[in-house]
N, C-alpha and C positions, 0 to 999 in steps of 0.2 A: 422533859419537864422544864428545863432551863429555857428552851425556845418558847414554850407556851407562855411562860411568865413574861418574857420580853415582848411577845406579841400583845399580851393583855395590858402591860404597862404602856406600850406605844398607843394602843387604842384608847386607854384611859386619858393619856396626855392630849391626844387629838380631840377627844370629846369634851374635856374639861377646860382646856386652855386655848383652843382655837388654833393651835399650831398645826400646820398642814404637813403632810409627808414631803411636800416639795420644799419645805423650809419656812422658817418663821420670817414674816415680812415686818419690817419696821413701819411705824406710822410716820407719814410725811411731816416734816417740820418746816418745810418751805412751800411755796406755791405748787399745787398739783399741776403737772403738765401732761400726764398720761393716765388714761383710764383703760383697764382691761376688763373684758367680760366674755361670756360664753363659756367654753370648756377650759376653765382654769380652776385649780384646786386650792390655791393660796389666796386668802383675802386678808386685808389689813384695816379697813375702815368700814364698820358695819358689815354689809355683805358685799362690799366692792373691793376691787384690787386697783390701787392707785399708787402713782409714783411721783416724787418730786425729782429734780435734777440730781441732787446728791445721792439719792437712792439708786438712780440709774447708773451714775458714775461708779458706785461701789461694786457694780456687777463686772467691772473691768471694761477696758476700751481698746479699740483698734484704730489705727490710722493708716490711710492710704491717699495717694494723690491720683486724680483722674480728671480728664476733660469731660465736661458735660455740656449739653445744649443750653443750660440755664446759667452758666457761670463763665467768666472770662479766664483765659489761661488754663493752667492745670493746678487748681487749688488742692490743698491738703484737707481731707475730711477726717474728723475724729468722732467716733460714736461707739455705742454699745452694740455688740453683735446681737441681732434679734434672737438667735439661738440661745444665748446666755439668758436673756429675759424669759424666753419660753421655758427653759429648764428651771429657772428660779421660781416660777409661778405654777409649774405643772401644767402648762398649756398643751392641749391636744386638738386634733382635728385635721382636716385636709385643706381648709381654706382659712384665710385671715382677711377680715374686712377692715380696711384701714380708712379712717374717717378724719378729714381735716376740719379746721376751724370754720371754714366757709360752707361746710356740709358736703363737700366733694367726698365720695366714697368709692372704693374699688376693692375687688376681691383679688387677693394674691394667693397663689398656691403655696402651701406650707413647704412643698418640695423646693421652692426657690430659696428658702432660708439657708439650707446647706449648700445647694448647688452654686449659689452666687455670693455666699457669705454676706448676706444683707445686713446693713448697719442702720441703726437709728442714730443719725448724725445730730450732734448738739454743738459742734464747733467747726468753723472753716478757717484755715490758716491760723489756728490758735485763738480765734475770737468766737465766743459763744453766740449762737444764732439768736436773733431777736424776733419776737412775735410779729413785729411789723414787716418782717421780710420773710424768710423761709422757716423761721423757728417757732417754738423752741426745739422742735424735732423735725427731721426730714429723713424719709426712707431713702437710702442710697444703695445702689447696686454697684458692682465692680464692672463698669461699662467697658473698661479696657480689656476685659477677659471674655467679651461676648462678641458674637457675630453681628453683622449689621442687621440681620433679621431679628435676632434676639433683642437688640437695642430698640428697634422699632416696636416690637411686641411688648417689651417691659417698661418702656418710658412712662406710660400712664401710671405705673405703680410707684413712681418716685413722689410720693405724697409729701408735700411740705405743710408746715403748720399742723402737723399730726397731733390729734388729741385723743384718739381712741383706737384700740385694736380689739376686734371681736373674733374669737376662735371658734370655728364651726367644723 
């Protein structure tokens, strides 16, 4: 009986407050930099799932240094693990369509998220990315942990000026 009561209470909260089982999302207080759609269970603005930078940073960050074909030297990238974002919004599916500000879009396998510890980078060498360059978000792989063939295959997935992720 106790379990049935808990299930009923949880269902009541979901239906009456809009709190998803993936967790309550805050409402952005800063400029929205990322929109999620498709197979996500958590929403925060009308029927959308949107994030500002402070919301993304609150999910936790990771930092690594790696050479890329788009940067000089070996910069240090700081960003939110895409896996943490997916868990936070209850995202599911086998593909992620990443769309940039200029309309560039590419499909990434969800399997890449764990295999390559994909980050949504928001800072390089401690400086936040600007929308006039690669920011505010840039999808970054651990290129130093990949074969030459994997780098060639995955380089198109390094979407900069990322604005939207669609989970399918």
